[in-house]
C-alpha positions in Angstrom: -5.2 7.0 5.5 -3.1 9.8 4.3 -4.3 13.5 5.4 -3.0 16.2 3.0 -3.9 19.6 3.5 -2.9 22.7 1.6 -3.1 26.0 2.8 -2.7 28.6 -0.1 -2.1 32.6 1.3 -2.0 35.4 -1.1 0.6 38.0 0.2 -0.1 41.3 -0.7 -3.5 40.5 -1.5 -4.9 39.8 1.5 -2.9 40.2 5.0 -4.0 39.2 8.2 -4.9 42.6 8.9 -7.5 42.0 6.4 -9.6 39.3 7.7 -13.2 39.6 8.6 -12.6 37.6 11.6 -10.0 38.1 14.8 -8.3 35.3 15.8 -7.8 34.2 19.4 -4.4 33.2 20.5 -4.2 29.6 21.5 -4.5 28.7 25.1 -4.6 25.7 27.4 -8.0 24.9 26.8 -8.5 25.4 22.9 -6.4 25.5 19.6 -8.2 27.7 17.1 -7.9 27.7 12.9 -8.7 30.3 10.3 -9.5 29.5 7.0 -10.7 31.6 4.1 -12.0 30.5 0.5 -14.7 31.3 -2.0 -16.9 28.7 -0.5 -18.1 28.2 3.0 -17.5 24.5 3.1 -13.8 24.8 1.7 -13.0 27.6 3.9 -14.2 25.6 6.8 -11.6 22.8 5.8 -9.0 25.4 5.4 -9.6 26.2 8.9 -9.5 22.8 10.5 -6.0 22.6 8.3 -4.7 25.6 10.1 -5.2 23.5 13.3 -3.8 20.4 11.8 -0.6 22.8 10.8 0.3 24.1 14.0 0.4 20.4 15.0 2.7 19.3 12.1 6.1 19.5 12.1 6.4 18.8 8.0 6.0 22.1 6.9 7.2 23.6 3.7 6.8 26.7 2.2 7.3 27.9 -1.5 7.2 31.7 -2.9 6.7 32.5 -6.5 6.9 36.2 -7.8 5.3 37.2 -11.0 5.3 40.4 -13.1 3.0 41.9 -15.3 2.8 45.0 -17.2 0.0 46.8 -17.9 -0.5 50.4 -19.1 3.3 51.1 -18.9 3.1 50.0 -14.8 4.7 47.0 -14.0 2.8 45.2 -11.1 4.1 42.6 -9.0 2.3 39.6 -7.1 4.0 37.5 -4.8 2.2 34.1 -3.9 3.2 31.8 -1.2 2.2 28.3 -0.8 2.4 26.5 2.5 1.8 22.8 2.8 1.5 21.0 5.8 1.5 17.2 5.7 0.2 15.0 8.5 -0.6 11.4 8.5 -4.0 10.5 10.3 -4.5 13.3 12.3 -8.1 13.3 13.6 -9.6 16.2 15.1 -12.3 15.7 17.3 -15.2 17.6 17.9 -14.4 20.8 15.8 -16.7 23.6 16.4 -17.2 26.7 14.3 -17.0 29.6 16.5 -17.7 32.2 13.8 -18.0 32.8 10.0 -18.5 35.7 7.9 -18.4 36.6 4.1 -16.3 39.4 2.8 -15.6 40.6 -0.8 -16.7 37.3 -2.4 -14.6 35.2 0.2 -15.6 33.2 3.3 -13.7 33.5 6.7 -14.4 30.4 9.0 -13.0 30.2 12.3 -12.9 27.0 14.4 -11.6 25.7 17.5 -10.7 22.5 18.8 -10.6 21.2 22.5 -6.8 21.2 23.2 -7.6 18.0 26.1 -9.8 15.9 23.2 -7.0 16.7 20.5 -4.5 14.9 22.7 -6.8 12.2 23.7 -7.7 11.6 20.3 -4.0 11.6 19.0 -3.2 9.4 21.8 -5.9 6.8 21.2 -4.6 6.6 17.4 -0.9 6.4 18.8 -1.7 3.4 21.3 -3.6 1.4 18.5 -0.6 1.8 16.1 2.0 0.9 18.9 0.2 -2.3 19.8 0.0 -3.2 16.1 3.8 -2.7 15.6 4.4 -4.5 19.2 2.3 -7.4 18.1 4.3 -8.1 14.8 7.6 -7.6 16.7 6.9 -9.9 19.3 5.9 -12.7 16.8 9.6 -12.3 15.2 11.9 -12.0 18.2 14.8 -13.2 17.4 13.4 -14.9 14.2 14.6 -12.9 11.2 13.3 -15.0 8.4 11.7 -14.0 5.0 8.2 -14.3 6.9 9.7 -11.5 9.4 10.7 -9.4 6.1 7.1 -9.6 4.6 5.0 -9.0 7.8 7.2 -6.0 8.7 7.1 -4.7 5.1 3.2 -4.8 5.7 3.6 -2.9 8.8 5.5 -0.2 7.5 2.9 2.2 6.8 1.9 1.9 10.4 5.4 2.5 11.4 5.4 5.9 9.3 2.1 6.9 10.9 3.4 6.7 14.5 6.4 8.4 13.5 4.5 11.3 12.2 1.8 11.4 14.8 4.3 11.8 17.6 5.4 15.2 16.8 1.8 16.3 16.5 1.4 14.7 19.9 4.1 16.9 21.3 3.0 19.8 19.1 -0.6 19.7 20.8 0.9 20.5 24.3 2.0 17.1 25.7 5.3 17.8 27.9 5.0 14.3 30.5 7.7 12.4 28.1 4.8 9.6 27.5 5.9 10.0 23.9 9.2 7.9 25.0 7.5 4.3 24.6 6.4 5.2 21.0 9.9 6.4 20.3 11.4 3.1 21.6 9.0 1.0 19.2 9.8 2.8 16.4 13.7 2.2 17.3 13.0 -1.5 17.8 10.8 -1.8 14.6 13.8 -0.3 12.9 16.6 -2.7 14.2 14.4 -5.7 13.4 13.4 -4.7 10.1 17.1 -4.4 9.4 18.1 -7.7 10.7 15.1 -9.4 8.8 16.2 -7.6 5.6 19.8 -8.9 5.8 18.3 -12.3 6.2 15.7 -12.0 3.6 17.4 -15.3 1.6 15.7 -17.3 -1.1 16.8 -20.4 -3.4 16.4 -19.9 -6.8 14.7 -22.4 -9.3 13.7 -22.6 -12.7 11.1 -24.8 -14.4 13.8 -25.4 -17.5 17.3 -24.6 -18.3 18.2 -20.7 -18.7 21.2 -19.2 -19.7 24.1 -18.4 -17.2 23.5 -15.1 -18.3 20.0 -14.8 -17.6 20.5 -16.7 -14.3 23.0 -13.9 -13.3 20.6 -11.0 -14.1 17.9 -12.8 -12.4 20.1 -13.0 -9.1 21.2 -9.2 -9.5 17.2 -8.2 -10.4 16.4 -10.0 -7.0 19.0 -8.6 -5.2 18.3 -5.1 -5.9 15.0 -5.6 -4.8 16.0 -6.8 -1.2 15.8 -10.6 -2.1 19.4 -12.6 -1.3 19.7 -15.9 -3.3 21.7 -18.7 -1.8 22.3 -22.1 -3.0 20.7 -23.9 0.4 20.4 -23.2 3.7 17.7 -23.1 7.1 15.0 -20.2 7.2 15.3 -19.7 3.4 12.4 -19.2 1.2 11.9 -19.9 -2.6 11.9 -17.7 -5.5 10.4 -20.4 -8.3 10.5 -19.3 -12.3 8.0 -21.6 -14.4 8.7 -20.9 -17.9 6.9 -22.3 -21.1 9.3 -20.8 -24.2 7.9 -21.1 -27.6 10.2 -20.2 -30.6 9.5 -19.6 -34.0 10.7 -18.3 -37.4 9.2 -15.7 -39.6 10.0 -13.5 -42.5 13.6 -14.3 -41.7 12.9 -13.2 -38.0 13.5 -15.0 -34.8 10.7 -14.7 -32.5 10.9 -16.1 -28.6 7.7 -15.8 -26.7 8.0 -16.4 -22.9 4.8 -17.3 -20.8 6.4 -17.0 -17.3 4.7 -17.6 -13.7 6.8 -16.4 -10.6 6.2 -17.6 -7.0 7.7 -16.3 -4.1 7.4 -18.6 -0.9 8.8 -18.0 2.6 10.2 -20.5 5.1 7.2 -22.0 6.1 6.1 -22.6 2.2 3.7 -20.0 2.5 2.7 -18.5 -1.0 3.9 -14.7 -0.9 3.9 -13.6 -4.3 2.5 -14.9 -7.8 2.2 -13.0 -11.0 2.1 -14.4 -14.6 3.9 -12.5 -17.4 3.9 -13.1 -21.2 6.8 -11.5 -23.0 8.4 -11.5 -26.4 11.8 -10.7 -28.1 12.6 -10.9 -31.9 15.9 -10.8 -33.7 17.1 -11.0 -37.5 20.3 -12.7 -36.4 19.9 -15.7 -34.2 17.5 -17.3 -32.0 19.7 -16.9 -29.2 19.3 -13.4 -29.4 15.5 -13.3 -29.6 15.5 -15.4 -26.3 17.8 -13.1 -24.8 15.9 -10.0 -25.4 12.9 -11.8 -24.3 14.7 -12.7 -21.1 15.6 -8.9 -20.4 11.9 -7.7 -21.3 10.7 -10.3 -18.4 13.2 -8.7 -16.0 11.9 -5.3 -17.0 8.0 -6.1 -16.6 8.6 -8.0 -12.9 7.6 -5.9 -10.1 8.2 -8.4 -7.1 7.5 -8.0 -3.5 
């Protein structure tokens, strides 16, 4: 699950010196976080986000300056929004050290024990790493459509692992234990790249289609990572089951396509199934209405 923390500080209006609580310096035992908001609950969340921001390496800052004029005096206000994003960092046993309300704002100081934070992140890293290694072991030297699908499903875990490693290092770990996780990421990327290159399928249609539609379909599939081949081992199948209905009404040619799309991997396991109903019309010809319906079909498909 993605965790997104947004911390907003108003420069010029609130400074660190004006906070009601003093923030201890982080040490070997604790990591501290300070949050402020109009409610206690939100201030506490902001304080925990402060800790996460310290662990996160993905930090962006945006500054905005606004000017207002009142009683012939120009007032300038600078606002800075700092955003720290981290996927899945879980802070264990966060303790509220102090809290205070001042001038309508709550200030909450929290702390987390560094060893517990490190242990929690390490636990998450090990679990994610094991999941990726299990998937990679199954497809060692086997770069097929089923590999493409399996590693696609693991892509989110790969991203979580990738973003937790810097947080692990940022927590104070310096023994090189993160190297094994980086090795898994490299192996995953190399294997997935090979699986993408060999994500090959034969293409079948339930009825005769125009050469233009067939070419457009092959191009569409290629743009989505599916390579069409005439035959071969370890290939999947993309199947278009099309039911076509054409009519003429009020001098307009109408084509309706009811299409079921099936995708099988090399083991004949169904990986994708979806049905679409599209139409195309033309005052000029039946073939033009069909071409428009076929174009509409390809625009509607979101294949995976």
